[in-house]
C-alpha positions in Angstrom: 6.0 19.6 6.1 7.4 16.3 6.9 9.2 14.3 4.2 7.1 11.5 2.8 9.3 8.9 4.2 9.0 10.2 7.8 5.3 10.7 7.5 4.6 7.2 6.4 7.1 5.3 8.6 5.8 3.0 11.3 7.3 2.6 14.8 8.4 -0.8 15.8 6.3 -2.9 18.1 7.1 -2.6 21.8 8.6 -5.8 23.4 5.4 -6.0 25.6 2.0 -4.4 26.0 2.4 -4.2 29.8 1.7 -0.6 30.9 0.8 0.5 27.3 -2.3 2.3 26.1 -3.9 0.2 23.3 -6.0 1.9 20.6 -8.8 0.0 18.9 -9.9 1.5 15.5 -12.8 -0.1 13.8 -14.1 0.6 10.2 -17.6 1.5 9.6 -18.9 -2.0 9.7 -20.8 -3.0 12.9 -19.0 -6.4 13.4 -15.5 -4.6 13.5 -16.6 -3.1 16.8 -17.6 -6.6 18.1 -14.2 -8.2 16.9 -12.1 -5.3 18.6 -14.1 -5.4 21.8 -13.2 -9.1 22.0 -9.6 -8.6 21.0 -9.3 -5.8 23.7 -10.9 -8.0 26.4 -8.3 -10.8 25.7 -5.4 -8.3 25.6 -6.6 -7.0 29.0 -6.6 -10.7 30.3 -3.1 -11.4 29.0 -1.3 -8.1 29.8 -1.3 -5.4 32.5 -2.5 -2.5 30.1 -2.8 1.0 31.2 -5.9 1.3 29.3 -7.8 0.4 26.1 -9.2 3.2 23.9 -12.0 2.4 21.4 -12.3 5.0 18.7 -15.7 5.6 17.1 -16.0 4.1 13.8 -16.3 6.3 10.7 -20.0 6.6 9.9 -19.8 8.4 6.7 -17.2 8.7 4.1 -17.2 12.5 3.3 -14.8 12.3 0.3 -15.0 15.0 -2.2 -11.3 15.2 -3.1 -8.3 13.3 -2.2 -8.2 10.1 -0.3 -10.0 8.6 2.5 -7.0 8.9 4.8 -6.8 12.6 4.0 -10.3 12.9 5.5 -9.3 11.1 8.6 -5.8 12.7 9.2 -6.7 14.8 12.2 -8.5 11.8 14.0 -5.7 9.5 13.3 -2.9 12.0 14.4 -4.9 12.5 17.6 -5.1 8.8 18.1 -1.4 8.2 17.5 -0.6 10.9 20.2 -2.8 9.3 22.8 -1.9 5.6 22.4 1.2 3.4 22.2 -0.3 0.7 19.7 -3.3 0.7 17.4 -5.2 -2.4 16.3 -7.6 -2.1 13.5 -10.3 -4.3 12.1 -12.7 -4.6 9.4 -16.0 -6.5 9.7 -19.0 -7.2 7.5 
């Protein structure tokens, strides 16, 4: 098991997004998807991205015990392995 500090530390931002895979992670609100699609389109205009990956929003919150992030850990770990940068948004 990783020490807590290592498990929660964030990587620094890359100096540029050129050649990077950008992940977009909306919450369960429909407008979050619209916000992130617009952000992704703007980033594609500005940078030479390798690709943009839009994750599916969480439709239900199956929390029985623990925290919301505990229920999403596998999905978030998978996303972190596939992308260089993640942008998230909430919408209402």
